C-alpha positions in Angstrom: 116.7 121.2 -89.6 113.7 122.7 -87.9 110.3 121.8 -86.6 106.9 123.5 -86.8 104.4 123.3 -83.9 101.2 125.1 -83.0 101.2 127.9 -80.4 98.9 125.8 -78.1 101.3 122.9 -78.3 104.2 125.2 -77.5 102.3 126.5 -74.5 101.1 123.1 -73.2 104.5 121.4 -73.7 107.1 124.1 -73.0 109.7 121.6 -71.7 109.4 119.6 -74.9 109.7 122.8 -76.9 113.0 123.6 -75.2 114.2 120.0 -75.8 113.4 120.3 -79.5 115.1 123.7 -79.7 118.2 122.3 -78.0 118.3 119.2 -80.3 117.2 120.8 -83.6 118.4 124.4 -83.3 115.2 126.0 -84.4 111.4 125.6 -83.9 108.8 127.6 -85.8 105.6 128.3 -83.9 102.4 128.6 -85.9 99.1 130.2 -84.9 96.1 129.4 -87.1 98.6 128.2 -89.8 100.6 131.4 -89.8 104.2 131.7 -88.5 104.1 133.9 -85.4 107.4 133.1 -83.7 110.8 131.4 -84.1 112.7 129.9 -81.2 116.4 129.6 -81.8 119.1 127.8 -79.9 122.1 130.0 -78.9 124.3 128.3 -81.5 121.9 129.1 -84.3 121.5 132.7 -83.1 125.3 133.1 -83.0 125.6 131.6 -86.4 122.9 133.8 -87.9 124.4 137.0 -86.4 127.9 136.1 -87.5 126.8 135.0 -91.0 128.4 131.6 -90.5 127.1 128.3 -91.9 124.5 126.5 -89.9 125.5 123.2 -91.4 129.0 123.7 -90.2 127.7 124.5 -86.7 125.5 121.4 -86.7 128.5 119.2 -87.6 130.2 120.1 -84.3 127.2 119.5 -82.1 129.3 117.4 -79.7 131.1 120.5 -78.4 128.0 121.9 -76.8 125.7 118.9 -76.4 126.2 115.7 -74.4 124.1 113.4 -76.6 123.2 113.4 -80.3 119.9 115.2 -81.2 118.1 112.1 -82.4 118.8 110.3 -79.1 117.8 113.4 -77.1 114.4 113.4 -78.8 113.9 109.6 -78.3 114.8 109.9 -74.6 112.0 112.3 -73.9 109.3 110.2 -75.4 106.9 109.1 -72.6 105.7 105.6 -72.8 102.9 104.0 -70.7 104.6 101.4 -68.5 101.5 99.2 -68.6 100.6 97.2 -65.6 103.3 96.6 -63.0 103.7 93.1 -61.5 102.1 93.1 -58.0 103.4 90.5 -55.6 
């Protein structure tokens, strides 16, 4: 699984980009609709260099990550707390 984002989004939200790469394994960066860069997680790079199956590597995510990718993405979503109760 991969994600595509614009170059300006990658620049402005670099921490989020790294979180997405860690969770998804690959993020494609587009500039003016054209692919200009691909950011790979180490596990994906190792798999690509060794010719192994990416799906097999994704099946064992728990060996290298502490929480499932879907929960990692949900955990970094920033929500407005609204108004706090003032006593």
